[in-house]
C-alpha positions, 0 to 999 in steps of 0.5 A: 199460563204454566208454572215456571221455576220462579217461586219454586224449589228444586226437589231432586234431579233424576236422569238429568231431569230437575223436579221443581215444587212451586210454592202454590203446591204447599198452599194447596196441600195445606188446604187439602190436608186440613180437611177431615176425611170421614173415610179415614180413622187416622187423618195422616192417611189424608196426607199420604193420599195427597202425596201419592196423588202427586207421585202418580202425577210425577210418574206421568210427567216423567213419561212425557219427558223420557219419551221426548228424549227417546225421539231426540228432543229435550226435556230437563224440567218438571214443575209440580203445582196445584193443578198437577205437573208440567214437563217442559218438553221440546220434541222434534217438530215431527208429528210422530215425535210429538205424538209419542212425547204426549201419549207416553204420559197417559200410558204411565197411568194405564200401566199403573192400573194393574199395579194397583189392582194386582198389588192388592190381590198379591198382598191378600194371597201372600198373607201380607195384607195389612189389617189397617182399614185405612190402608185399603181405603187409601189403595182404593182411593189412589187407584180411582184417582189414577183412573180419573186422571187418565180419563180426564187427561184423555179428553180431546181438549187442548192443552190436555194430553187428549187434545194434544194427541188429537193435534198430533194426529191432525198434524199428519194430515194438515200440518202443525199450524192448521192442526193447532187452529183446529184444536184450540177453538174446540178447547176454548168451547170446552173451557167455557162449558167446564167453567159454567159447569163449575160455577153452577155447581160451586166447584171452584177447582173445576172452574180454575181448571177451565180458566187454565184451559181457556187461557192456554188455548187462547194463547196457542190460537194467537200464536197459530194465527201469527204462524208461530204454532 
C-alpha cells in the first residue's frame, strides 16, 4: 500500500511536479528528532540530518519522475512519507522505458557520492572548512545514509528499485506479465525474511519495511495472475 495525496499537504511545484508531504511524516519526524544523538553537541543537527535525509530522498524521486517524462511517460506527483518517498510515474509500456524510469532514481544517489566526498575535501583545501565538529559529523552521516539508501534500494527485491530493475530486464525476455510473476514471489520471500529478522532483533522500522514490501508484492502478484500486470 502506497501513500496518496489524501492526508497530505502540498509543499511546492517544480517543473510541473507537485511535491506532497503526508501527515505521518510529521509524526515520524517528531519521534526521530526527539531522540537525543550522542554524536552531536547541539541537537539541532539531529533535525538537520533528518531533513537532509529527505532532501536526498526527494532528489531520488525527482530522478524517477524526470526520467519517466524523458521517455514520454507521465509523472506529476511525489509524496514524502516516513518510509521515504514515492514518485507516481506512468512510463510507456516498454521494457526500456520502464528500466530508465526506475534506474534514474538510484543514479541520483550514485552522483551524490562524489558530491559529499569532494565537497568536504574542497572545503578543507579552500580554507572554508567550518570549525564546527557537528558539521563534520553531519556530513559523514548523510554521506553514509546516501550510500545505505543506494545499497538497500538496489536489492533485487520487488517493489524496491532493484527488484523493479530486475523485472524490467526480465521484461525484455519474457514480457511484462511473466516478469512480474517471477519477481513478486521472490519479493514475498525476502519480505518474510526481513520481517523475521526485524522481529528477532527488535527492529520495528525493518519490520514495517518488510510488511510494506510484502503487501505490495502480494498485490502485484494478484494483478499479474489476473493478467493486469
